MARZA-873877 format. One record per atom (N, C-alpha, C): y negated, z, x. Coordinates in steps of 0.1 Angstrom, whole numbers, plus 5000, padded with zeros to 4 digits. Example, Ala and Ser with C-alpha at 12.3 -4.5 7.8 and 13.67 -1.06 7.14 Angstrom:
505750785132;504550785123;503350785132;502250715128;501150715137;500050795129;
REM end
This chain:
235208493251;234408603258;233208543264;232108613264;231008553270;231108593286;230608493295;231008503310;229408533314;229208593324;227808623330;227508553345;226908483347;226808433362;225208473365;225208523378;223808553385;223608473394;222208443396;222008353408;220908453416;221008473427;220008563435;219708523448;218808563455;218408523466;216908563470;216508543481;215108583485;214208513479;212708553478;212008483471;211608363476;211408233467;211008093471;212108013474;213208053474;214507973479;215007873467;214407883455;214807793445;215807833435;215907983434;216908023422;216707963410;215507943404;215207903392;215507743389;215507673398;215907533400;217607543398;218207603406;219507603408;220107663395;219507773391;220307843378;220107753367;218707683365;218707583352;219407473354;219707433366;220707323368;222107343364;222507463369;223907513365;223907513351;223007603344;223007593328;223207443323;222307343327;222507213321;224107193323;224707213334;226007173336;227207253328;226707373322;227507433311;227407353300;226107323297;225907263283;226507143283;226707063294;227506943294;228706953293;229507063299;230807103296;231307163283;230207193273;230507203258;230207373257;229707433269;229307593266;228207613260;228007683250;226807763245;226107853255;225007823259;224407863271;223107913269;222908043275;221508123272;221208143290;219708113293;219208123307;218408253304;218408343313;217808453312;216808473326;215508483326;214708493336;214108633337;214608693348;214008813353;213008823364;212808713368;211408673378;210208673373;209208763377;207808793372;207108643371;207308553382;206608423380;207108333370;208208383364;208608303352;208608163352;209208093365;209307933365;210207883358;211107953349;211907863339;211007783330;209907863327;209207773316;208507673323;208007673334;207807523342;208807423342;210007483345;211207373347;211407293336;211307353324;211607303313;210607253305;209307303311;207907243301;207907303289;208107433286;208007483276;208007643275;207307683268;207007863268;208207923265;208508033270;209508133265;209208263265;209708323254;209408493252;210708583253;210408703249;211308803250;212608793243;212708693234;213908673222;214408513229;215708503227;216008343230;215608243222;215308133229;214808033220;215207933227;215507793216;216307683220;215507623230;215907543238;215107473248;215307303242;214107273242;213907143235;214507033246;215506933238;215806833244;217306873250;217706973246;219207013254;219907093241;220807023236;221407093223;222307203233;222407333224;223407433232;222907503242;221307473245;221107563257;219707633249;219507773254;218307873250;218107943263;216607993262;216508053273;215308193266;215508283275;214408393272;213908453286;212708483286;212108543300;211608683295;212308783306;211908933305;210708953315;209709023307;208509063314;209009213321;208909233333;209309333338;208309463337;207109403338;206109543335;206009573323;206109493311;206409533298;207709643296;208609573300;210009663302;209809833305;209209813317;208709953320;207910033312;206909983304;206210033296;206910063282;207810003281;208509993268;209510123270;210110103281;211210223287;210310343286;209010343292;208410473293;208010533277;207710443270;207410463258;208610533247;209610463251;210910513245;211210653248;211510673263;211710803268;210710923259;209310893259;208410963254;208711023240;209110923232;209510943217;210711013215;211910993227;212911063224;212811233229;212111243239;211911363244;211011453234;210111373231;208811463222;209411523209;210611443204;211111493192;212011593195;212311633206;213311743212;212611863219;211411853220;210711953227;209512033217;209212133225;208112213218;206812153218;205912193210;204612123211;203912163225;204012273231;203512323242;204112233253;205212183253;205712133262;205511953265;205011913251;205211753253;204111703261;202911763265;201911733272;202211723287;202911833291;203411843302;204411733305;205311723298;206711623298;205611503299;204811433293;204311323291;203611273305;203011373311;202411363325;203511333334;204611433335;205711393343;206211263343;206511213331;207111073328;205910973332;204810983330;203710893337;203910883351;204110993359;204111003373;205710943377;206510953370;207810913373;207810753373;207210723366;207110543363;206410483372;205810553378;205010513390;205710503404;206810563404;207710563415;208610453416;209010443431;210110333433;211410363421;211810253417;213110273411;212910253394;211310283391;211410283376;211410123371;211110033379;211109893376;212509873375;213509903384;214709873383;215409933368;215210083367;215810123355;215510073343;214310013340;213709963328;214409813329;214509753339;215209623337;216409623336;217209733342;218509733340;218909783325;218109863317;218209893306;218109733294;217309663301;217009503294;218309443296;218809423309;220009363311;221209403304;221409543302;222509563295;222209523279;221009513274;220909473260;221009343257;220809253267;221009123266;222809103270;223309163276;224809163277;225609203266;224909303257;225809333247;225509253232;224409183233;224109083223;224508953227;225308913236;225408773242;226608723234;227108773223;228308713215;228108563211;227008533206;226808383203;227208273216;226908343227;227008253239;228208263245;228808113251;229808113262;229508163274;228208143280;227708173290;226308233294;226208303300;224708353303;224508373315;223508283321;223008253333;221608353338;221808423346;220508523350;219908453360;218808423358;217908373372;217108503374;217608563387;217408703388;216108703399;215408813401;214208833409;214808843421;213708843432;214108843446;215108933450;215808923459;217208973463;217209123464;216309183470;216009333473;216109413456;215309383450;215209473438;216409433428;217009313430;217909273421;219209343427;219509333439;220709413442;220509573441;219609633439;219109773436;219709793422;219209673414;219509703399;221009683395;221809583404;223109553401;223909693407;223509753417;224109893423;223810003413;223110013402;222810113394;224010153387;224710093379;225610143370;226610263375;227210223389;228210313395;227410443402;226010413406;225310543411;224910633399;224410563388;223910623375;225010713368;226110643367;227410683360;227710853367;227810843381;228110963386;227011083383;225711033384;224611103384;224711183371;224911073359;224911143346;226111233343;227411203348;228511323347;228011453354;227311443363;226911563368;225911663361;224911563356;224011623346;224711663333;225811593328;226511633318;227211763319;227911783331;228511923336;227811993335;226312003340;225612123341;225112153327;225012063318;224212093305;225512143298;226612113299;227912173291;228012343297;228012343310;227812483315;226912563312;225512533310;224712593304;224712633288;225312543282;225412573268;226912663265;227712643276;228812753275;228512873279;227612903287;227013033292;226213073278;225413013274;224513073262;225413113252;226513013247;227613063234;227913203239;228313213251;229213363255;228313463253;227013433254;226013553252;225813603241;226613533230;226513613216;226413753216;225813833208;225813963209;226714053197;227414153197;228014193188;229114103181;229314123169;230214053161;229813913154;228813873159;228213753151;228913633159;229013523150;229713413155;228713343164;229213303175;228113233185;228013093180;226613043181;226312923174;227012813182;227312703176;228012583185;227112513187;226412543197;225112443201;225612333207;226812303213;227312193220;227412083212;227912133200;228512003188;227211893185;225911983185;224711913181;223811893190;223811903203;223011923212;222311773215;221211743216;220611613214;220611583228;220311663237;220211603251;221811573256;222711663252;224011603256;224311493250;224111463237;224311343229;223511233237;222511233241;221711143252;222411093265;222811203270;223611173283;224711093281;225511133271;226811063267;226710943264;225410873255;225310753252;224810683267;224010753274;223710673288;225210663297;226010753296;227210753305;228010613297;228110613287;228710493279;228110343284;226710363285;226010233286;226310183300;226210283310;226510253324;227810203326;228810263319;230410223319;230310093315;229910043303;229909903300;229409823311;228309853315;227409753325;228209753336;228909853343;229709823355;231109763352;231609783341;232709703339;232809563335;231509523328;231109373326;230809303340;229909383348;229609323360;230909293371;231709383370;232809373380;233909273373;234209283361;235209213355;234909073348;233909043342;233408943336;232008883340;231808883354;230608823360;231008753373;230008653378;230008583391;228808603396;228508573408;227308603418;227408483426;226408413425;225808303434;224608343442;224608323458;223408333463;223008213467;221508183464;221008083469;220008103480;220308003493;219508013504;219007893506;218207883519;217407773527;218107793537;218107643545;218907653561;217807713569;217207833569;216507873580;216908003582;216208093594;217008193600;216708323592;215608303584;215208443575;216008433564;216308323558;217108333545;218608353549;219008313561;220408323567;220708493569;219708543575;219808703578;219808793564;218908723554;218708813539;220308763532;220608653533;222008623525;222908703531;223108733546;224108793550;224308953548;222909013546;222809143541;223309153525;222809043517;223109073503;224509033502;225308953510;226608953506;227409093509;226909163519;227509283523;227209393513;225909383508;225709483495;226609433484;226609313479;227509293469;228909323471;229409293483;230809333485;231109483484;230009553491;230309733489;230309773474;229609703466;229409723452;230609673445;231709593451;232809543446;232309463435;231209363436;231009263427;231309103430;231909053422;232708913426;231708813430;231808783442;230808673448;231408543448;231008453441;231708313440;231408213449;230108203456;229708113467;228308143470;227908043478;226608013481;226107863479;224707853475;224207743472;223207753484;223307593492;222107593502;221207483496;220207523495;219107453490;217907403498;217307293497;216207243503;216707173515;217807113516;218007053531;217106923532;216906893545;216106773546;216606663544;216206553538;216706413539;216606363550;217706293555;217906223565;216906073566;216106053575;215605903573;216505793574;216205683570;216905563570;217205513586;218105463590;218605433603;217405323609;216905263603;215705153609;214405233609;214105343604;212905423605;212705463618;211505433624;211105493638;209605573636;209305623647;207905683646;208105833648;207005913650;206906053650;207706133638;207306093625;207706143614;209306143613;209806003617;211206013616;212106063627;211406093637;212006173647;212106323648;211006363640;210906493634;212006533623;212106453617;213006453602;214506453609;214806383620;216206363627;216406493633;215406543640;215406683645;215906803636;215206793623;215206893616;216406883607;217006753608;218406743600;219406813609;219206783622;220206813629;220506963631;219307023633;219007183630;219707223621;219307173608;219907243595;221407203595;221807073601;223407083599;224107183609;223507213620;224307333627;224107473622;222907483612;222807603607;224007593593;224107493588;224907473577;226607493583;226807463593;228107473597;228507593602;227107683609;227407833612;227607913598;226807873586;227107943574;228507923569;229107813570;230407773567;231507853574;231107873586;232107923597;231908063598;231108133595;230708283595;230708353583;230308303572;230108383561;231708373552;231708483546;233108493539;233008413528;231908403521;231708313508;231608163512;232108113503;232207953504;231007903502;230307773507;229207703504;229907603493;229307633480;229907563468;229007433464;227607413470;226807333467;225807303478;225207193482;224307173489;223007083483;221807123483;221207023475;219706983485;219306853485;218206793493;217106833487;216006843495;214606853490;213906753480;213506763471;213006653463;211306653464;210706543466;209306513467;208506603457;209006553445;208206613433;208906733427;208006803419;208606943413;210006903403;210706993405;212006963400;212007013385;212106903376;211906933363;212406783353;212806803343;213106693335;214406613339;214006483342;215306413348;215606443361;214506493370;215006543383;215806663382;215606743371;216506893370;217906823367;218106713358;219306673355;219806603367;219306543376;219706503387;220306593398;219506723398;220106813405;221506873400;221406883386;222606953379;223806843381;223806693381;224706593383;225106633397;224706653407;225006703421;225506793426;224906903415;225407043419;226807073423;227907023415;229107033418;229807193418;229107273411;229707423411;230607413399;232107453399;232907433389;232507503379;232507443368;232207493353;233407513347;234007633340;235207613333;234907623319;235207523314;234607503300;235607583289;236707643293;237707693285;237207803276;236207873280;235507993272;235107913260;234207823260;233707743249;234807693242;235607613246;236707573239;237607683231;237807783237;238407903229;237607943218;236207953221;235407993210;235507923197;235707793200;235207673189;236707663181;237807693187;239207673181;239607823175;238907913177;239308053170;238708063156;
REM end
């Protein structure tokens, strides 16, 4: 069974580096792995020095590793056009233009991005059978957490809509006049069918995220990142999503003992401050610190990415891949 692993965190903390390094660990453990980037910056292409698109593409130089990049803006537009096609086929010509206007306005409101991206997430999860592990390099924390909270919220919303629609149809059928047999509108109602399909989709997503997924938060050793991570942990916990741990990235390397001067003094003071913050994180946060990564001078790609992967030390259970190959 495919396992889904999410790396989240505020913008700029190094989620792409960590998620890509973790993907290399999975491949080294024998797992067929897919990296999915949902960050508009699409840094995954920079890390692997290769262009990716909306469909999985093999990563050059790494057997068993594939990647795809989701374009959020295109997903919003595709989502809009899909809704238009479905509704226009069910509405009278007089209502089509008005509905199109309302949909255009709705897709400019907060939440449209998350709704469209959520559908793409579900598509990826439903088509993940070829992979043992799917690694999501998610967008910055706020939008990602709103996205991950959608299944339960939308499931309840859909249930209320279905109840109202069924009640409306029931009243319509009971209004049949005379001895005429009432039309069984409920059986073939396209709107009710659509609501049921959406409900099933949300149930699948909610169950998959709770039962077959794991979440890591990437952070830096600074106060803003610490506060953001604290809020994210609370949100994930409230949504009953499994938090596996924290990755503290961009720790300052300590200078050699014989180094002196202003630069060395600055680095030692910074290292001491970060060490205090790391101890505070380990002491106060419920989630364990599963990895710490020092800052690299150069951009992390190629051999440097492999170096980060070797020191990541996040536990990778290879049993899924082993089962897949023995079945």
